[in-house]
C-alpha positions as CSV (number, residue, x, y, z in Angstrom):
1,X,-28.8,-41.6,61.8
2,X,-30.4,-41.1,58.3
3,X,-28.0,-40.0,55.5
4,X,-29.8,-36.6,55.2
5,X,-29.4,-36.0,58.9
6,X,-25.7,-36.9,58.8
7,X,-25.2,-34.5,55.9
8,X,-27.0,-31.7,57.7
9,X,-25.0,-32.2,60.9
10,X,-21.8,-32.3,58.8
11,X,-22.7,-29.0,57.1
12,X,-23.4,-27.3,60.4
13,X,-20.1,-28.4,61.7
14,X,-18.2,-27.2,58.7
15,X,-19.9,-23.9,58.9
16,X,-19.1,-23.7,62.7
17,X,-15.4,-24.3,62.0
18,X,-15.7,-21.9,59.0
19,X,-16.7,-19.1,61.3
20,X,-13.7,-19.9,63.6
21,X,-11.4,-19.7,60.6
22,X,-13.1,-16.5,59.4
23,X,-12.1,-14.7,62.5
24,X,-8.7,-16.3,62.6
25,X,-8.0,-15.2,59.1
26,X,-9.2,-11.7,59.7
27,X,-6.4,-11.7,62.3
28,X,-3.6,-13.4,60.4
29,X,-4.3,-12.3,56.9
30,X,-4.9,-8.7,58.1
31,X,-1.4,-8.8,59.5
32,X,0.1,-10.7,56.6
33,X,-1.2,-8.0,54.1
34,X,1.2,-5.4,55.6
35,X,4.0,-7.5,57.0
36,X,6.3,-7.0,54.0
37,X,6.2,-3.2,53.9
38,X,6.2,-3.1,57.8
39,X,9.4,-5.1,58.0
40,X,10.8,-2.9,55.2
41,X,10.0,0.2,57.4
42,X,11.7,-1.4,60.3
43,X,14.9,-1.8,58.3
44,X,14.7,-5.3,56.9
45,X,16.1,-6.0,53.4
46,X,14.4,-8.0,50.7
47,X,16.4,-11.1,51.6
48,X,15.5,-10.7,55.3
49,X,11.8,-10.3,54.4
50,X,11.9,-13.4,52.3
51,X,13.8,-15.3,55.1
52,X,11.3,-14.3,57.8
53,X,8.3,-15.2,55.7
54,X,9.9,-18.5,54.7
55,X,10.9,-19.4,58.3
56,X,7.4,-18.5,59.5
57,X,5.8,-20.7,56.8
58,X,8.3,-23.5,57.4
59,X,7.7,-23.6,61.1
60,X,3.9,-23.2,60.6
61,X,4.0,-26.3,58.4
62,X,6.9,-28.4,59.5
63,X,6.0,-28.5,63.2
64,X,2.7,-30.0,62.1
65,X,4.6,-33.3,61.6
66,X,4.9,-33.5,65.4
67,X,1.6,-31.9,66.4
68,X,-0.2,-34.3,64.0
69,X,1.4,-37.3,65.6
70,X,0.7,-35.8,69.1
71,X,-3.0,-35.3,68.1
72,X,-3.4,-38.8,66.9
73,X,-1.7,-40.3,69.9
74,X,-3.7,-38.3,72.5
75,X,-7.0,-37.8,70.6
76,X,-7.1,-34.4,72.3
77,X,-8.2,-32.7,69.0
78,X,-10.3,-29.9,70.6
79,X,-7.7,-29.0,73.3
80,X,-4.9,-28.8,70.8
81,X,-7.0,-26.7,68.4
82,X,-7.9,-24.3,71.1
83,X,-4.3,-23.8,72.3
84,X,-3.1,-23.2,68.8
85,X,-5.7,-20.5,68.1
86,X,-5.0,-18.8,71.5
87,X,-1.6,-17.9,70.3
88,X,-3.2,-15.5,67.7
89,X,-4.6,-13.4,70.5
90,X,-1.2,-12.6,71.9
91,X,1.2,-12.6,69.0
92,X,-0.6,-10.6,66.3
93,X,-1.7,-7.5,68.3
94,X,1.8,-7.4,69.9
95,X,3.3,-6.6,66.5
96,X,2.2,-3.0,67.1
97,X,4.9,-2.7,69.8
98,X,7.7,-4.3,67.8
99,X,10.5,-1.7,67.8
100,X,12.7,-3.5,65.3
101,X,12.4,-6.1,62.6
102,X,14.0,-8.8,64.8
103,X,11.2,-8.5,67.4
104,X,8.6,-8.5,64.7
105,X,10.1,-11.6,63.2
106,X,9.8,-13.4,66.5
107,X,6.2,-12.5,66.8
108,X,5.5,-13.6,63.2
109,X,7.1,-16.9,63.9
110,X,5.2,-17.3,67.1
111,X,1.9,-16.9,65.3
112,X,3.0,-19.4,62.7
113,X,3.9,-21.9,65.5
114,X,0.3,-21.6,66.8
115,X,-1.0,-22.4,63.4
116,X,1.3,-25.4,63.3
117,X,-0.1,-26.6,66.6
118,X,-3.7,-26.4,65.7
119,X,-3.6,-27.3,62.0
120,X,-3.6,-31.1,61.9
121,X,-6.1,-31.4,64.8
122,X,-8.5,-29.0,63.2
123,X,-8.2,-30.7,59.8
124,X,-8.9,-34.1,61.3
125,X,-12.1,-32.8,62.9
126,X,-13.0,-31.1,59.6
127,X,-12.3,-34.1,57.5
128,X,-14.7,-36.2,59.5
129,X,-17.4,-33.8,58.3
130,X,-16.3,-33.5,54.7
131,X,-16.5,-37.2,54.4
132,X,-20.3,-36.9,54.6
133,X,-20.6,-34.1,51.9
134,X,-17.6,-34.8,49.6
135,X,-14.1,-33.9,50.5
136,X,-13.5,-31.3,47.7
137,X,-16.8,-29.5,48.3
138,X,-16.5,-29.6,52.1
139,X,-13.0,-28.3,52.2
140,X,-13.9,-25.7,49.5
141,X,-16.9,-24.5,51.7
142,X,-14.6,-24.2,54.7
143,X,-12.0,-22.3,52.6
144,X,-14.5,-19.7,51.2
145,X,-15.5,-18.9,54.8
146,X,-11.8,-18.9,55.7
147,X,-11.1,-16.5,52.9
148,X,-14.0,-14.2,53.8
149,X,-12.1,-13.4,56.9
150,X,-9.0,-13.0,54.7
151,X,-10.7,-10.3,52.7
152,X,-12.1,-8.4,55.7
153,X,-8.8,-8.4,57.6
154,X,-6.8,-6.6,54.9
155,X,-9.7,-4.2,54.3
156,X,-9.6,-3.4,58.0
157,X,-5.8,-2.9,57.8
158,X,-6.3,-0.6,54.8
159,X,-8.6,1.6,56.8
160,X,-6.2,1.5,59.8
161,X,-3.1,2.4,57.7
162,X,-5.0,5.2,56.0
163,X,-5.9,6.6,59.4
164,X,-2.5,6.1,61.1
165,X,-0.3,6.7,58.1
166,X,2.0,4.0,59.6
167,X,2.0,0.2,59.6
168,X,2.6,-0.3,63.4
169,X,-0.5,0.9,65.3
170,X,-3.0,-0.9,62.9
171,X,-2.0,-4.3,64.4
172,X,-3.9,-3.4,67.6
173,X,-7.1,-3.4,65.6
174,X,-6.6,-7.1,65.1
175,X,-7.1,-7.9,68.8
176,X,-10.9,-7.9,68.2
177,X,-11.1,-10.7,65.6
178,X,-8.4,-12.6,67.6
179,X,-10.7,-12.7,70.6
180,X,-13.6,-13.4,68.3
181,X,-11.8,-16.5,67.1
182,X,-11.7,-18.0,70.6
183,X,-15.4,-17.1,71.3
184,X,-16.5,-18.8,68.0
185,X,-14.3,-21.9,68.8
186,X,-15.9,-22.3,72.2
187,X,-19.4,-22.0,70.6
188,X,-18.4,-24.6,68.0
189,X,-17.3,-27.0,70.8
190,X,-20.5,-26.5,72.8
191,X,-22.8,-26.8,69.8
192,X,-21.1,-29.8,68.3
193,X,-20.1,-31.9,71.3
194,X,-20.4,-35.2,69.5
195,X,-18.5,-34.3,66.3
196,X,-15.2,-35.6,67.7
197,X,-16.8,-39.0,68.1
198,X,-16.2,-39.6,64.4
199,X,-12.5,-39.4,65.0
200,X,-11.8,-42.9,66.1
201,X,-10.1,-46.0,64.8
202,X,-12.0,-47.3,61.8
203,X,-9.5,-50.0,60.6
204,X,-6.2,-51.5,61.5
205,X,-4.2,-49.4,59.0
206,X,-0.7,-48.9,60.5
207,X,1.2,-47.2,57.6
208,X,0.4,-44.5,55.1
209,X,-0.1,-45.7,51.5
210,X,3.0,-45.4,49.2
211,X,1.2,-43.0,46.8
212,X,0.8,-40.6,49.7
213,X,4.5,-40.0,49.9
214,X,4.8,-39.3,46.2
215,X,1.8,-36.9,46.6
216,X,3.7,-35.2,49.4
217,X,6.9,-34.8,47.2
218,X,4.8,-33.3,44.4
219,X,3.2,-30.8,46.9
220,X,6.7,-30.0,48.2
221,X,7.9,-29.0,44.7
222,X,4.8,-26.9,44.3
223,X,5.5,-25.1,47.6
224,X,9.2,-24.6,46.6
225,X,8.2,-22.7,43.5
226,X,5.4,-20.7,45.0
227,X,5.9,-17.0,45.7
228,X,5.5,-15.4,49.1
229,X,3.1,-12.4,49.1
230,X,5.4,-10.4,51.4
231,X,8.1,-10.6,48.8
232,X,5.7,-9.7,46.0
233,X,4.4,-6.7,48.1
234,X,7.9,-5.7,48.9
235,X,8.6,-5.6,45.1
236,X,5.4,-3.6,44.4
237,X,6.3,-0.9,47.0
238,X,9.9,-0.8,46.0
239,X,8.9,-0.3,42.3
240,X,6.3,2.3,43.3
241,X,3.5,0.4,41.6
242,X,1.1,1.0,44.6
243,X,0.9,3.3,47.6
244,X,1.1,2.0,51.2
245,X,-2.7,2.1,51.5
246,X,-3.1,0.1,48.2
247,X,-1.1,-2.9,49.4
248,X,-3.6,-4.3,51.9
249,X,-6.5,-3.6,49.4
250,X,-4.7,-5.6,46.8
251,X,-4.2,-8.5,49.3
252,X,-7.9,-8.3,50.2
253,X,-8.8,-8.7,46.6
254,X,-6.5,-11.7,46.3
255,X,-8.1,-13.3,49.3
256,X,-11.6,-12.8,47.7
257,X,-10.4,-14.5,44.5
258,X,-8.8,-17.3,46.7
259,X,-12.0,-18.0,48.5
260,X,-14.2,-18.0,45.4
261,X,-11.9,-20.2,43.4
262,X,-11.4,-22.6,46.3
263,X,-15.1,-23.4,46.3
264,X,-15.1,-23.9,42.5
265,X,-12.0,-26.0,42.5
266,X,-13.3,-28.1,45.4
267,X,-16.5,-29.0,43.4
268,X,-14.4,-29.7,40.4
269,X,-12.0,-31.9,42.4
270,X,-14.9,-34.2,43.4
271,X,-15.5,-34.8,39.7
272,X,-12.1,-34.6,38.1
273,X,-9.6,-35.3,40.8
274,X,-6.0,-34.2,40.5
275,X,-6.6,-32.7,37.0
276,X,-8.3,-29.8,38.8
277,X,-5.1,-29.1,40.9
278,X,-2.9,-29.2,37.8
279,X,-5.2,-26.7,36.1
280,X,-4.8,-24.4,39.1
281,X,-1.0,-24.8,38.9
282,X,-0.9,-23.7,35.3
283,X,-2.7,-20.5,36.3
284,X,-0.4,-19.8,39.2
285,X,2.6,-20.1,37.0
286,X,1.6,-16.9,35.4
287,X,2.0,-14.9,38.6
288,X,5.8,-15.0,38.4
289,X,6.4,-13.3,35.0
290,X,3.4,-11.0,35.4
291,X,4.5,-9.8,38.9
292,X,8.2,-9.3,38.2
293,X,8.4,-8.7,34.5
294,X,5.0,-7.2,33.6
295,X,5.2,-3.8,35.2
296,X,2.4,-2.1,37.0
297,X,-0.3,-3.4,34.7
298,X,0.9,-7.0,35.2
299,X,1.1,-6.6,38.9
300,X,-2.7,-6.8,39.5
301,X,-3.0,-9.8,37.1
302,X,-0.2,-11.5,38.9
303,X,-2.0,-11.2,42.2
304,X,-5.1,-12.7,40.7
305,X,-3.2,-15.7,39.3
306,X,-1.4,-16.1,42.6
307,X,-4.7,-16.1,44.5
308,X,-6.3,-18.6,42.1
309,X,-3.4,-21.0,42.5
310,X,-3.8,-20.8,46.3
311,X,-7.6,-21.4,45.9
312,X,-6.8,-24.6,44.0
313,X,-4.3,-25.7,46.7
314,X,-6.7,-25.0,49.6
315,X,-9.5,-27.1,48.1
316,X,-7.5,-29.9,46.5
317,X,-4.4,-30.7,48.5
318,X,-6.2,-31.6,51.8
319,X,-8.9,-33.4,49.8
320,X,-6.4,-35.7,48.2
321,X,-5.0,-36.7,51.6
322,X,-8.5,-37.2,53.1
323,X,-9.4,-39.4,50.1
324,X,-6.6,-41.9,50.6
325,X,-5.8,-41.9,54.3
326,X,-8.0,-43.6,56.9
327,X,-9.3,-41.4,59.8
328,X,-7.1,-43.0,62.4
329,X,-3.9,-41.9,60.5
330,X,-5.0,-38.5,59.3
331,X,-3.4,-36.5,62.0
332,X,0.0,-38.0,61.1
333,X,-0.8,-37.6,57.4
334,X,-1.7,-34.0,57.6
335,X,1.3,-33.3,59.9
336,X,3.7,-35.1,57.5
337,X,2.3,-33.4,54.5
338,X,2.5,-29.9,56.0
339,X,6.0,-30.6,57.4
340,X,7.4,-31.3,53.9
341,X,5.4,-28.5,52.4
342,X,6.7,-26.0,55.0
343,X,10.3,-26.9,54.6
344,X,10.1,-26.7,50.8
345,X,8.3,-23.4,51.0
346,X,11.1,-22.1,53.2
347,X,13.8,-23.3,50.8
348,X,12.0,-21.8,47.9
349,X,11.4,-18.5,49.7
350,X,15.1,-18.3,50.6
351,X,16.2,-19.0,47.0
352,X,13.7,-16.4,45.6
353,X,14.9,-13.8,48.1
354,X,18.5,-14.3,47.0
355,X,17.5,-14.3,43.3
356,X,15.5,-11.1,43.8
357,X,18.6,-9.1,44.4
358,X,20.4,-10.6,41.3
359,X,18.0,-11.4,38.5
360,X,14.2,-11.2,38.2
361,X,14.4,-13.5,35.2
362,X,16.2,-16.2,37.2
363,X,13.6,-15.9,40.0
364,X,10.8,-16.3,37.5
365,X,12.5,-19.3,35.8
366,X,13.1,-21.0,39.2
367,X,9.5,-20.7,40.3
368,X,8.1,-21.9,37.0
369,X,10.4,-24.9,36.8
370,X,9.5,-26.1,40.3
371,X,5.7,-25.7,39.8
372,X,5.8,-27.3,36.4
373,X,7.7,-30.3,37.8
374,X,5.0,-30.7,40.5
375,X,2.2,-30.6,37.9
376,X,3.9,-33.4,36.0
377,X,4.2,-35.5,39.2
378,X,0.5,-34.9,40.0
379,X,-0.5,-36.0,36.5
380,X,1.6,-39.2,36.8
381,X,-0.1,-40.3,40.1
382,X,-3.7,-39.6,39.1
383,X,-4.6,-43.2,38.6
384,X,-2.8,-44.5,41.6
385,X,-4.5,-41.9,43.9
386,X,-7.9,-42.9,42.5
387,X,-7.3,-46.6,43.1
388,X,-6.0,-45.9,46.7
389,X,-9.1,-43.8,47.3
390,X,-11.4,-46.6,46.3
391,X,-9.6,-49.1,48.6
392,X,-9.8,-46.7,51.6
393,X,-13.4,-45.7,51.0
């Protein structure tokens, strides 16, 4: 197949999976935008909110270590992806019927488990296409479609909360995009039946390159110092910075910034490598002092910095892995990466939840120190990552 035809086919596939992620993020991010205040209304404390969010993210990432290995072993990438997305259809709308924060926590964790199941398999399929168009740009394009859904979902929740004057019933509205996810995924499978053919052994690589594990450790530090939006939203509502209806609108704005910056950071990554991610980390550092020490005026700026940092991560972290790991090991690589990332996110969330009740200044210092350390590590391995990328290309 000519290079132009390969590129066009790859773009179509990225767009197809982007539509799937658009509906999925309408569902999850719509729920995520009000989970913090919803748990608060159900009687959860700040520590419990941070713990639930952290456990959810930990399982959503750490279980990928096993699902990634399973995906590489079975090569059932489509089946695993479909099963993972199907859990959205059940778990998220069911939050409307959670009568206490414990039940809500179980459903939140169930949704994250579904994400853990589908994540590595989906990323392997996606990385086969981004290889044709540039990993940074390809993942950035997917991310902006992903984040389009992440904008629409919270806007939908804002309208639903304004109508219901309560956080529970609006979760039922998310059943529609949840079903849309499955329809879009089936269409992607039918329209792109040969895309999975790219996922086959291309070499005899049996182990992951050493620089990959240093890269994973740096990403783990970044996750440890990164703030959970539910805790930030909990703080905003407790401090009376915003009304209930404003919280999902604020999150929608954050997701719009996330998507736009992901595409920009993805293009920059293809030119400047890890320097791009480090620049994003320097911006995300500002979210902590602005959010907890800056008052109402700083709150909006903190969300913008938080979202920009996520945009950099969305575009750059997966691109770095795809650049240095051969296709036949990417399921394992994505799974291991997300496993470490999720555990460290949980530990960081737990620490921040504890510090929230004691000292905002200590919380801010902890987050900044962890993220700054990760930036230093990424700077130190720039050259090694580039050389590994050349060898694997």
